[in-house]
All heavy atoms as TSV, in Angstrom:
chain	resi	resn	atom	element	x	y	z
A	1	MET	N	N	12.082	6.520	17.390
A	1	MET	CA	C	10.761	6.457	16.842
A	1	MET	C	C	10.674	5.186	15.931
A	1	MET	O	O	11.484	4.888	15.146
A	1	MET	CB	C	10.472	7.666	16.009
A	1	MET	CG	C	9.130	7.553	15.323
A	1	MET	SD	S	8.910	8.808	14.077
A	1	MET	CE	C	10.034	8.383	12.813
A	2	THR	N	N	9.651	4.416	16.214
A	2	THR	CA	C	9.396	3.268	15.421
A	2	THR	C	C	8.087	3.484	14.588
A	2	THR	O	O	7.073	3.736	15.168
A	2	THR	CB	C	9.229	1.983	16.294
A	2	THR	OG1	O	10.478	1.713	16.947
A	2	THR	CG2	C	8.908	0.753	15.436
A	3	VAL	N	N	8.205	3.334	13.324
A	3	VAL	CA	C	7.007	3.541	12.471
A	3	VAL	C	C	6.288	2.226	12.402
A	3	VAL	O	O	5.028	2.194	12.447
A	3	VAL	CB	C	7.444	3.961	11.011
A	3	VAL	CG1	C	6.274	3.928	10.052
A	3	VAL	CG2	C	8.059	5.329	11.103
A	4	SER	N	N	6.955	1.094	12.324
A	4	SER	CA	C	6.336	-0.116	12.187
A	4	SER	C	C	7.259	-1.263	12.642
A	4	SER	O	O	8.500	-1.097	12.656
A	4	SER	CB	C	6.013	-0.327	10.690
A	4	SER	OG	O	5.619	-1.665	10.335
A	5	THR	N	N	6.745	-2.385	12.920
A	5	THR	CA	C	7.560	-3.595	13.172
A	5	THR	C	C	7.881	-4.343	11.929
A	5	THR	O	O	8.512	-5.334	11.911
A	5	THR	CB	C	6.912	-4.479	14.231
A	5	THR	OG1	O	5.625	-4.881	13.713
A	5	THR	CG2	C	6.685	-3.763	15.563
A	6	SER	N	N	7.237	-3.899	10.753
A	6	SER	CA	C	7.461	-4.484	9.466
A	6	SER	C	C	8.830	-4.239	8.975
A	6	SER	O	O	9.484	-3.334	9.384
A	6	SER	CB	C	6.423	-3.994	8.481
A	6	SER	OG	O	5.146	-4.295	8.892
A	7	LYS	N	N	9.356	-5.173	8.110
A	7	LYS	CA	C	10.649	-4.990	7.530
A	7	LYS	C	C	10.463	-4.974	6.052
A	7	LYS	O	O	9.567	-5.405	5.493
A	7	LYS	CB	C	11.546	-6.138	7.956
A	7	LYS	CG	C	11.809	-6.221	9.470
A	7	LYS	CD	C	12.770	-7.278	9.816
A	7	LYS	CE	C	12.860	-7.114	11.341
A	7	LYS	NZ	N	13.996	-7.812	11.912
A	8	THR	N	N	11.516	-4.377	5.407
A	8	THR	CA	C	11.472	-4.336	3.936
A	8	THR	C	C	12.865	-4.499	3.428
A	8	THR	O	O	13.882	-4.248	4.088
A	8	THR	CB	C	10.982	-2.959	3.436
A	8	THR	OG1	O	10.876	-2.907	2.030
A	8	THR	CG2	C	11.774	-1.753	3.935
A	9	ASP	N	N	12.928	-4.999	2.215
A	9	ASP	CA	C	14.310	-5.250	1.598
A	9	ASP	C	C	14.619	-4.199	0.498
A	9	ASP	O	O	15.649	-4.261	-0.156
A	9	ASP	CB	C	14.409	-6.682	1.006
A	9	ASP	CG	C	13.439	-6.938	-0.078
A	9	ASP	OD1	O	12.484	-6.104	-0.285
A	9	ASP	OD2	O	13.507	-8.025	-0.734
A	10	LYS	N	N	13.777	-3.205	0.430
A	10	LYS	CA	C	14.035	-2.062	-0.575
A	10	LYS	C	C	13.817	-0.751	0.277
A	10	LYS	O	O	13.174	-0.767	1.308
A	10	LYS	CB	C	13.039	-2.019	-1.760
A	10	LYS	CG	C	13.014	-3.254	-2.583
A	10	LYS	CD	C	14.255	-3.438	-3.323
A	10	LYS	CE	C	14.238	-4.689	-4.160
A	10	LYS	NZ	N	15.484	-4.925	-4.845
A	11	ARG	N	N	14.398	0.307	-0.287
A	11	ARG	CA	C	14.201	1.609	0.408
A	11	ARG	C	C	12.787	2.073	0.350
A	11	ARG	O	O	12.095	1.939	-0.681
A	11	ARG	CB	C	15.082	2.675	-0.250
A	11	ARG	CG	C	16.495	2.443	-0.033
A	11	ARG	CD	C	17.374	3.493	-0.605
A	11	ARG	NE	N	18.775	3.162	-0.413
A	11	ARG	CZ	C	19.738	3.849	-0.918
A	11	ARG	NH1	N	19.567	4.924	-1.732
A	11	ARG	NH2	N	21.015	3.480	-0.670
A	12	PRO	N	N	12.152	2.574	1.469
A	12	PRO	CA	C	10.809	3.004	1.475
A	12	PRO	C	C	10.738	4.391	0.814
A	12	PRO	O	O	11.752	5.121	0.609
A	12	PRO	CB	C	10.484	3.090	2.976
A	12	PRO	CG	C	11.775	3.400	3.650
A	12	PRO	CD	C	12.848	2.594	2.798
A	13	ALA	N	N	9.524	4.873	0.471
A	13	ALA	CA	C	9.288	6.155	0.021
A	13	ALA	C	C	8.433	6.997	1.029
A	13	ALA	O	O	7.646	6.368	1.701
A	13	ALA	CB	C	8.481	6.122	-1.291
A	14	LEU	N	N	8.786	8.282	1.150
A	14	LEU	CA	C	8.098	9.121	2.112
A	14	LEU	C	C	7.611	10.343	1.452
A	14	LEU	O	O	8.311	10.935	0.623
A	14	LEU	CB	C	9.039	9.481	3.309
A	14	LEU	CG	C	8.513	10.329	4.396
A	14	LEU	CD1	C	7.514	9.580	5.174
A	14	LEU	CD2	C	9.632	10.887	5.259
A	15	ALA	N	N	6.325	10.749	1.693
A	15	ALA	CA	C	5.814	12.008	1.077
A	15	ALA	C	C	4.964	12.668	2.110
A	15	ALA	O	O	4.487	12.057	3.014
A	15	ALA	CB	C	4.968	11.653	-0.110
A	16	ALA	N	N	4.710	13.956	1.878
A	16	ALA	CA	C	3.820	14.693	2.740
A	16	ALA	C	C	2.641	15.187	1.860
A	16	ALA	O	O	2.770	15.579	0.761
A	16	ALA	CB	C	4.535	15.977	3.233
A	17	SER	N	N	1.403	14.957	2.414
A	17	SER	CA	C	0.190	15.344	1.733
A	17	SER	C	C	-0.927	15.503	2.746
A	17	SER	O	O	-1.037	14.733	3.690
A	17	SER	CB	C	-0.178	14.299	0.780
A	17	SER	OG	O	-1.443	14.557	0.123
A	18	ASP	N	N	-1.701	16.571	2.619
A	18	ASP	CA	C	-2.838	16.826	3.508
A	18	ASP	C	C	-2.481	16.829	4.965
A	18	ASP	O	O	-3.162	16.171	5.780
A	18	ASP	CB	C	-3.975	15.859	3.231
A	18	ASP	CG	C	-4.503	15.950	1.798
A	18	ASP	OD1	O	-4.573	17.109	1.285
A	18	ASP	OD2	O	-4.953	14.937	1.228
A	19	ASN	N	N	-1.389	17.471	5.305
A	19	ASN	CA	C	-0.909	17.649	6.671
A	19	ASN	C	C	-0.605	16.270	7.298
A	19	ASN	O	O	-0.864	16.075	8.514
A	19	ASN	CB	C	-1.926	18.350	7.540
A	19	ASN	CG	C	-2.007	19.825	7.107
A	19	ASN	OD1	O	-1.126	20.456	6.787
A	19	ASN	ND2	N	-3.248	20.350	7.165
A	20	ARG	N	N	-0.110	15.304	6.541
A	20	ARG	CA	C	0.322	14.061	7.093
A	20	ARG	C	C	1.535	13.485	6.276
A	20	ARG	O	O	1.775	13.953	5.110
A	20	ARG	CB	C	-0.799	13.050	7.109
A	20	ARG	CG	C	-1.248	12.654	5.771
A	20	ARG	CD	C	-2.344	11.699	5.802
A	20	ARG	NE	N	-2.829	11.414	4.447
A	20	ARG	CZ	C	-3.653	10.426	4.063
A	20	ARG	NH1	N	-4.148	9.638	4.969
A	20	ARG	NH2	N	-3.955	10.250	2.826
A	21	LEU	N	N	2.298	12.702	6.973
A	21	LEU	CA	C	3.324	11.973	6.322
A	21	LEU	C	C	2.867	10.591	5.917
A	21	LEU	O	O	2.131	10.004	6.634
A	21	LEU	CB	C	4.534	11.819	7.266
A	21	LEU	CG	C	5.253	13.050	7.728
A	21	LEU	CD1	C	6.298	12.695	8.766
A	21	LEU	CD2	C	6.029	13.644	6.577
A	22	VAL	N	N	3.244	10.138	4.621
A	22	VAL	CA	C	2.839	8.844	4.185
A	22	VAL	C	C	4.046	8.047	3.832
A	22	VAL	O	O	4.956	8.592	3.078
A	22	VAL	CB	C	1.909	9.040	2.969
A	22	VAL	CG1	C	1.514	7.598	2.423
A	22	VAL	CG2	C	0.676	9.817	3.213
A	23	LEU	N	N	4.186	6.888	4.321
A	23	LEU	CA	C	5.363	6.013	4.199
A	23	LEU	C	C	4.873	4.793	3.390
A	23	LEU	O	O	3.981	4.108	3.745
A	23	LEU	CB	C	5.983	5.543	5.503
A	23	LEU	CG	C	7.179	4.646	5.421
A	23	LEU	CD1	C	8.325	5.467	5.012
A	23	LEU	CD2	C	7.385	4.061	6.851
A	24	LEU	N	N	5.486	4.519	2.229
A	24	LEU	CA	C	5.177	3.394	1.393
A	24	LEU	C	C	6.376	2.485	1.358
A	24	LEU	O	O	7.518	2.928	1.168
A	24	LEU	CB	C	4.857	3.854	-0.015
A	24	LEU	CG	C	4.324	2.844	-1.006
A	24	LEU	CD1	C	2.980	2.368	-0.643
A	24	LEU	CD2	C	4.333	3.456	-2.407
A	25	TYR	N	N	6.155	1.171	1.530
A	25	TYR	CA	C	7.296	0.243	1.564
A	25	TYR	C	C	6.856	-1.183	0.989
A	25	TYR	O	O	5.725	-1.529	1.006
A	25	TYR	CB	C	7.840	0.082	3.019
A	25	TYR	CG	C	6.745	-0.289	4.027
A	25	TYR	CD1	C	6.625	-1.604	4.286
A	25	TYR	CD2	C	6.071	0.648	4.690
A	25	TYR	CE1	C	5.607	-1.972	5.248
A	25	TYR	CE2	C	5.082	0.294	5.462
A	25	TYR	CZ	C	4.874	-0.988	5.846
A	25	TYR	OH	O	3.930	-1.347	6.758
A	26	LYS	N	N	7.837	-1.874	0.480
A	26	LYS	CA	C	7.679	-3.173	-0.051
A	26	LYS	C	C	7.829	-4.161	1.021
A	26	LYS	O	O	8.711	-4.136	1.875
A	26	LYS	CB	C	8.645	-3.436	-1.156
A	26	LYS	CG	C	8.577	-4.779	-1.902
A	26	LYS	CD	C	9.828	-4.932	-2.675
A	26	LYS	CE	C	10.063	-6.446	-3.128
A	26	LYS	NZ	N	10.186	-7.329	-1.983
A	27	GLY	N	N	7.057	-5.340	1.011
A	27	GLY	CA	C	7.179	-6.391	1.867
A	27	GLY	C	C	8.476	-7.156	1.650
A	27	GLY	O	O	8.988	-7.133	0.572
A	28	VAL	N	N	8.965	-7.871	2.664
A	28	VAL	CA	C	10.248	-8.563	2.531
A	28	VAL	C	C	10.131	-9.798	1.661
A	28	VAL	O	O	10.858	-10.095	0.786
A	28	VAL	CB	C	10.782	-8.948	3.928
A	28	VAL	CG1	C	12.013	-9.886	3.791
A	28	VAL	CG2	C	11.147	-7.732	4.736
A	29	GLN	N	N	9.102	-10.630	1.942
A	29	GLN	CA	C	8.975	-11.921	1.161
A	29	GLN	C	C	7.831	-11.861	0.116
A	29	GLN	O	O	7.292	-12.818	-0.252
A	29	GLN	CB	C	8.681	-13.045	2.219
A	29	GLN	CG	C	9.857	-13.248	3.127
A	29	GLN	CD	C	9.624	-14.289	4.207
A	29	GLN	OE1	O	8.538	-14.835	4.212
A	29	GLN	NE2	N	10.611	-14.572	4.995
A	30	THR	N	N	7.469	-10.688	-0.220
A	30	THR	CA	C	6.365	-10.440	-1.174
A	30	THR	C	C	6.664	-9.236	-1.978
A	30	THR	O	O	7.382	-8.372	-1.492
A	30	THR	CB	C	4.959	-10.404	-0.494
A	30	THR	OG1	O	3.965	-10.152	-1.464
A	30	THR	CG2	C	4.976	-9.270	0.553
A	31	ASP	N	N	6.026	-9.098	-3.187
A	31	ASP	CA	C	6.178	-7.883	-3.951
A	31	ASP	C	C	5.013	-6.861	-3.566
A	31	ASP	O	O	4.921	-5.815	-4.239
A	31	ASP	CB	C	6.128	-8.215	-5.444
A	31	ASP	CG	C	7.426	-8.800	-5.944
A	31	ASP	OD1	O	8.397	-8.498	-5.239
A	31	ASP	OD2	O	7.406	-9.492	-6.946
A	32	ASP	N	N	4.174	-7.209	-2.618
A	32	ASP	CA	C	3.080	-6.328	-2.189
A	32	ASP	C	C	3.643	-5.081	-1.560
A	32	ASP	O	O	4.652	-5.092	-0.911
A	32	ASP	CB	C	2.129	-7.015	-1.222
A	32	ASP	CG	C	1.394	-8.175	-1.832
A	32	ASP	OD1	O	1.312	-8.242	-3.099
A	32	ASP	OD2	O	0.835	-8.981	-1.094
A	33	LEU	N	N	2.916	-3.976	-1.759
A	33	LEU	CA	C	3.259	-2.626	-1.129
A	33	LEU	C	C	2.377	-2.461	0.086
A	33	LEU	O	O	1.203	-2.803	0.075
A	33	LEU	CB	C	3.128	-1.547	-2.095
A	33	LEU	CG	C	3.961	-1.602	-3.370
A	33	LEU	CD1	C	3.607	-0.483	-4.310
A	33	LEU	CD2	C	5.445	-1.506	-2.925
A	34	PHE	N	N	2.937	-1.769	1.093
A	34	PHE	CA	C	2.119	-1.458	2.249
A	34	PHE	C	C	2.404	0.045	2.604
A	34	PHE	O	O	3.411	0.612	2.150
A	34	PHE	CB	C	2.667	-2.288	3.428
A	34	PHE	CG	C	2.467	-3.782	3.226
A	34	PHE	CD1	C	3.390	-4.527	2.566
A	34	PHE	CD2	C	1.328	-4.362	3.657
A	34	PHE	CE1	C	3.173	-5.906	2.351
A	34	PHE	CE2	C	1.061	-5.695	3.480
A	34	PHE	CZ	C	2.089	-6.494	2.824
A	35	TYR	N	N	1.567	0.661	3.352
A	35	TYR	CA	C	1.713	2.059	3.743
A	35	TYR	C	C	1.319	2.272	5.220
A	35	TYR	O	O	0.551	1.569	5.862
A	35	TYR	CB	C	0.983	2.977	2.841
A	35	TYR	CG	C	-0.530	2.958	3.070
A	35	TYR	CD1	C	-1.136	3.824	3.874
A	35	TYR	CD2	C	-1.394	2.118	2.305
A	35	TYR	CE1	C	-2.474	3.896	4.020
A	35	TYR	CE2	C	-2.693	2.080	2.515
A	35	TYR	CZ	C	-3.299	3.006	3.383
A	35	TYR	OH	O	-4.617	2.994	3.554
A	36	ALA	N	N	1.941	3.313	5.683
A	36	ALA	CA	C	1.579	3.787	7.148
A	36	ALA	C	C	1.630	5.333	6.969
A	36	ALA	O	O	2.200	5.893	6.044
A	36	ALA	CB	C	2.654	3.384	8.106
A	37	TYR	N	N	0.827	5.988	7.892
A	37	TYR	CA	C	0.754	7.448	7.828
A	37	TYR	C	C	0.788	7.984	9.220
A	37	TYR	O	O	0.459	7.303	10.214
A	37	TYR	CB	C	-0.453	7.885	7.088
A	37	TYR	CG	C	-1.803	7.428	7.597
A	37	TYR	CD1	C	-2.491	8.190	8.545
A	37	TYR	CD2	C	-2.332	6.136	7.361
A	37	TYR	CE1	C	-3.650	7.764	9.163
A	37	TYR	CE2	C	-3.460	5.723	7.901
A	37	TYR	CZ	C	-4.118	6.509	8.828
A	37	TYR	OH	O	-5.335	6.020	9.372
A	38	SER	N	N	1.116	9.320	9.281
A	38	SER	CA	C	1.230	10.006	10.593
A	38	SER	C	C	0.820	11.473	10.368
A	38	SER	O	O	1.112	12.079	9.350
A	38	SER	CB	C	2.638	9.961	11.087
A	38	SER	OG	O	2.817	10.725	12.275
A	39	PHE	N	N	0.148	11.980	11.416
A	39	PHE	CA	C	-0.230	13.355	11.395
A	39	PHE	C	C	0.737	14.254	12.177
A	39	PHE	O	O	0.792	15.514	12.018
A	39	PHE	CB	C	-1.632	13.552	11.963
A	39	PHE	CG	C	-2.709	12.986	11.216
A	39	PHE	CD1	C	-3.309	11.759	11.468
A	39	PHE	CD2	C	-3.153	13.628	9.983
A	39	PHE	CE1	C	-4.204	11.222	10.633
A	39	PHE	CE2	C	-4.170	13.059	9.175
A	39	PHE	CZ	C	-4.666	11.868	9.519
A	40	ASP	N	N	1.592	13.608	13.012
A	40	ASP	CA	C	2.498	14.362	13.837
A	40	ASP	C	C	3.992	13.844	13.721
A	40	ASP	O	O	4.856	14.429	14.355
A	40	ASP	CB	C	2.108	14.393	15.298
A	40	ASP	CG	C	2.009	13.028	15.939
A	40	ASP	OD1	O	2.423	11.988	15.263
A	40	ASP	OD2	O	1.498	12.951	17.027
A	41	GLY	N	N	4.230	12.822	12.951
A	41	GLY	CA	C	5.581	12.218	12.874
A	41	GLY	C	C	5.965	11.405	13.999
A	41	GLY	O	O	7.023	10.779	14.053
A	42	VAL	N	N	5.077	11.231	15.045
A	42	VAL	CA	C	5.423	10.421	16.212
A	42	VAL	C	C	4.499	9.190	16.242
A	42	VAL	O	O	4.936	8.075	16.350
A	42	VAL	CB	C	5.197	11.238	17.474
A	42	VAL	CG1	C	5.370	10.387	18.710
A	42	VAL	CG2	C	6.131	12.424	17.499
A	43	SER	N	N	3.093	9.375	16.172
A	43	SER	CA	C	2.237	8.356	16.192
A	43	SER	C	C	1.892	7.858	14.784
A	43	SER	O	O	1.536	8.730	13.903
A	43	SER	CB	C	0.917	8.797	16.825
A	43	SER	OG	O	1.108	9.130	18.169
A	44	TRP	N	N	2.074	6.631	14.438
A	44	TRP	CA	C	1.895	6.098	13.088
A	44	TRP	C	C	0.762	5.114	13.059
A	44	TRP	O	O	0.511	4.436	13.949
A	44	TRP	CB	C	3.160	5.376	12.585
A	44	TRP	CG	C	4.297	6.492	12.289
A	44	TRP	CD1	C	5.141	6.968	13.229
A	44	TRP	CD2	C	4.564	7.045	11.049
A	44	TRP	NE1	N	5.964	7.918	12.549
A	44	TRP	CE2	C	5.612	8.015	11.219
A	44	TRP	CE3	C	4.017	6.931	9.785
A	44	TRP	CZ2	C	6.160	8.756	10.226
A	44	TRP	CZ3	C	4.614	7.647	8.701
A	44	TRP	CH2	C	5.630	8.542	8.978
A	45	PHE	N	N	0.046	5.111	11.898
A	45	PHE	CA	C	-1.100	4.262	11.756
A	45	PHE	C	C	-0.874	3.514	10.403
A	45	PHE	O	O	-0.259	4.076	9.423
A	45	PHE	CB	C	-2.402	5.036	11.634
A	45	PHE	CG	C	-2.547	5.908	12.812
A	45	PHE	CD1	C	-2.216	7.291	12.749
A	45	PHE	CD2	C	-3.185	5.443	13.979
A	45	PHE	CE1	C	-2.272	8.100	13.898
A	45	PHE	CE2	C	-3.283	6.295	15.099
A	45	PHE	CZ	C	-2.815	7.600	15.061
A	46	GLY	N	N	-1.478	2.419	10.232
A	46	GLY	CA	C	-1.448	1.799	8.997
A	46	GLY	C	C	-0.856	0.391	8.959
A	46	GLY	O	O	-1.472	-0.539	9.589
A	47	ASP	N	N	0.234	0.140	8.230
A	47	ASP	CA	C	0.602	-1.183	7.818
A	47	ASP	C	C	-0.468	-1.846	7.025
A	47	ASP	O	O	-0.778	-2.988	7.246
A	47	ASP	CB	C	1.020	-2.031	9.041
A	47	ASP	CG	C	2.343	-1.578	9.747
A	47	ASP	OD1	O	3.169	-0.998	9.017
A	47	ASP	OD2	O	2.471	-1.811	10.872
A	48	ARG	N	N	-1.008	-1.026	6.167
A	48	ARG	CA	C	-2.041	-1.549	5.230
A	48	ARG	C	C	-1.534	-1.809	3.880
A	48	ARG	O	O	-0.671	-1.141	3.429
A	48	ARG	CB	C	-3.164	-0.428	5.202
A	48	ARG	CG	C	-3.813	-0.181	6.499
A	48	ARG	CD	C	-4.902	0.816	6.397
A	48	ARG	NE	N	-5.494	1.050	7.706
A	48	ARG	CZ	C	-6.212	2.108	8.101
A	48	ARG	NH1	N	-6.352	3.061	7.226
A	48	ARG	NH2	N	-6.612	2.204	9.287
A	49	ARG	N	N	-2.166	-2.737	3.164
A	49	ARG	CA	C	-1.761	-3.114	1.813
A	49	ARG	C	C	-2.163	-1.964	0.858
A	49	ARG	O	O	-3.294	-1.488	0.980
A	49	ARG	CB	C	-2.459	-4.393	1.474
A	49	ARG	CG	C	-1.929	-4.978	0.133
A	49	ARG	CD	C	-2.530	-6.353	-0.183
A	49	ARG	NE	N	-2.495	-7.252	0.905
A	49	ARG	CZ	C	-1.511	-8.110	1.151
A	49	ARG	NH1	N	-0.415	-8.035	0.452
A	49	ARG	NH2	N	-1.466	-8.885	2.207
A	50	ALA	N	N	-1.277	-1.574	0.081
A	50	ALA	CA	C	-1.440	-0.559	-0.925
A	50	ALA	C	C	-1.646	-1.159	-2.331
A	50	ALA	O	O	-1.290	-2.373	-2.545
A	50	ALA	CB	C	-0.270	0.406	-0.964
A	51	VAL	N	N	-2.222	-0.412	-3.229
A	51	VAL	CA	C	-2.393	-0.956	-4.571
A	51	VAL	C	C	-1.136	-0.838	-5.382
A	51	VAL	O	O	-0.446	0.193	-5.278
A	51	VAL	CB	C	-3.487	-0.160	-5.304
A	51	VAL	CG1	C	-3.674	-0.520	-6.731
A	51	VAL	CG2	C	-4.858	-0.330	-4.596
A	52	GLY	N	N	-0.712	-1.853	-6.100
A	52	GLY	CA	C	0.432	-1.758	-6.927
A	52	GLY	C	C	1.469	-2.913	-6.587
A	52	GLY	O	O	1.276	-3.663	-5.649
A	53	GLN	N	N	2.456	-2.973	-7.347
A	53	GLN	CA	C	3.541	-3.968	-7.178
A	53	GLN	C	C	4.883	-3.284	-7.457
A	53	GLN	O	O	4.969	-2.353	-8.132
A	53	GLN	CB	C	3.409	-5.068	-8.144
A	53	GLN	CG	C	2.375	-6.049	-7.805
A	53	GLN	CD	C	2.456	-7.173	-8.811
A	53	GLN	OE1	O	2.346	-7.016	-10.005
A	53	GLN	NE2	N	2.640	-8.462	-8.291
A	54	THR	N	N	5.950	-3.937	-6.976
A	54	THR	CA	C	7.254	-3.539	-7.307
A	54	THR	C	C	8.150	-4.710	-7.292
A	54	THR	O	O	8.128	-5.569	-6.364
A	54	THR	CB	C	7.828	-2.497	-6.297
A	54	THR	OG1	O	9.189	-2.111	-6.762
A	54	THR	CG2	C	7.892	-2.887	-4.916
A	55	ASP	N	N	8.787	-5.028	-8.383
A	55	ASP	CA	C	9.697	-6.200	-8.414
A	55	ASP	C	C	11.108	-5.882	-8.887
A	55	ASP	O	O	11.957	-6.763	-8.901
A	55	ASP	CB	C	9.037	-7.272	-9.321
A	55	ASP	CG	C	8.845	-6.833	-10.733
A	55	ASP	OD1	O	9.237	-5.642	-11.087
A	55	ASP	OD2	O	8.396	-7.621	-11.560
A	56	HIS	N	N	11.392	-4.573	-9.134
A	56	HIS	CA	C	12.712	-4.151	-9.621
A	56	HIS	C	C	13.319	-3.113	-8.721
A	56	HIS	O	O	14.444	-2.589	-9.087
A	56	HIS	CB	C	12.700	-3.802	-11.042
A	56	HIS	CG	C	12.287	-4.886	-11.956
A	56	HIS	ND1	N	13.079	-5.973	-12.173
A	56	HIS	CD2	C	11.178	-5.024	-12.708
A	56	HIS	CE1	C	12.379	-6.801	-12.996
A	56	HIS	NE2	N	11.207	-6.227	-13.323
A	57	GLY	N	N	12.662	-2.692	-7.757
A	57	GLY	CA	C	13.172	-1.539	-6.973
A	57	GLY	C	C	12.173	-1.147	-5.793
A	57	GLY	O	O	11.173	-1.810	-5.649
A	58	GLY	N	N	12.586	-0.092	-5.166
A	58	GLY	CA	C	11.720	0.382	-4.080
A	58	GLY	C	C	10.464	1.147	-4.635
A	58	GLY	O	O	10.442	1.492	-5.821
A	59	PRO	N	N	9.522	1.389	-3.831
A	59	PRO	CA	C	8.262	2.111	-4.190
A	59	PRO	C	C	8.549	3.589	-4.393
A	59	PRO	O	O	9.497	4.088	-3.932
A	59	PRO	CB	C	7.297	1.791	-3.075
A	59	PRO	CG	C	8.245	1.695	-1.877
A	59	PRO	CD	C	9.492	0.990	-2.445
A	60	ALA	N	N	7.595	4.246	-5.053
A	60	ALA	CA	C	7.604	5.646	-5.262
A	60	ALA	C	C	6.225	6.187	-5.009
A	60	ALA	O	O	5.210	5.555	-5.232
A	60	ALA	CB	C	8.087	6.029	-6.671
A	61	LEU	N	N	6.121	7.448	-4.485
A	61	LEU	CA	C	4.857	8.074	-4.204
A	61	LEU	C	C	4.693	9.325	-5.073
A	61	LEU	O	O	5.679	10.116	-5.215
A	61	LEU	CB	C	4.755	8.537	-2.751
A	61	LEU	CG	C	4.558	7.427	-1.729
A	61	LEU	CD1	C	4.750	7.989	-0.276
A	61	LEU	CD2	C	3.239	6.885	-1.781
A	62	ILE	N	N	3.509	9.427	-5.701
A	62	ILE	CA	C	3.212	10.691	-6.460
A	62	ILE	C	C	1.890	11.171	-6.060
A	62	ILE	O	O	0.931	10.453	-6.031
A	62	ILE	CB	C	3.195	10.385	-7.930
A	62	ILE	CG1	C	4.511	9.905	-8.414
A	62	ILE	CG2	C	2.762	11.605	-8.791
A	62	ILE	CD1	C	4.605	9.367	-9.815
A	63	PHE	N	N	1.748	12.441	-5.581
A	63	PHE	CA	C	0.471	13.056	-5.245
A	63	PHE	C	C	0.135	14.109	-6.268
A	63	PHE	O	O	1.070	14.875	-6.725
A	63	PHE	CB	C	0.600	13.637	-3.875
A	63	PHE	CG	C	0.498	12.642	-2.787
A	63	PHE	CD1	C	1.625	12.235	-2.189
A	63	PHE	CD2	C	-0.667	12.048	-2.330
A	63	PHE	CE1	C	1.623	11.318	-1.205
A	63	PHE	CE2	C	-0.764	11.128	-1.327
A	63	PHE	CZ	C	0.430	10.794	-0.774
A	64	THR	N	N	-1.082	14.180	-6.748
A	64	THR	CA	C	-1.455	15.181	-7.649
A	64	THR	C	C	-2.786	15.881	-7.080
A	64	THR	O	O	-3.523	15.288	-6.322
A	64	THR	CB	C	-1.777	14.602	-9.044
A	64	THR	OG1	O	-2.895	13.652	-8.937
A	64	THR	CG2	C	-0.531	14.018	-9.614
A	65	ASP	N	N	-3.001	17.114	-7.516
A	65	ASP	CA	C	-4.284	17.787	-7.099
A	65	ASP	C	C	-5.300	17.722	-8.181
A	65	ASP	O	O	-4.977	17.578	-9.298
A	65	ASP	CB	C	-3.935	19.273	-6.898
A	65	ASP	CG	C	-3.151	19.449	-5.596
A	65	ASP	OD1	O	-3.259	18.682	-4.624
A	65	ASP	OD2	O	-2.447	20.516	-5.493
C-alpha cells in the first residue's frame, strides 16, 4: 500500500477520527506539515499542506470533541 509519493525525514503521525485515518508528516526540504486521509486504509487522499510547523521533531496529532 502506498499512501503518498511524498517523502519525510521525520516519523509521521497517524490518528483515527470520524471513521477515517489521518496521516500527518513533515516535508523533507521544508518545515511545512502535510496530511493525507483515508476512509478504508487502502485509498488515500490529500498531500495537502497543514497548519503548523515542526523544526525539532516529527508531527503530532490531537483530536478533541
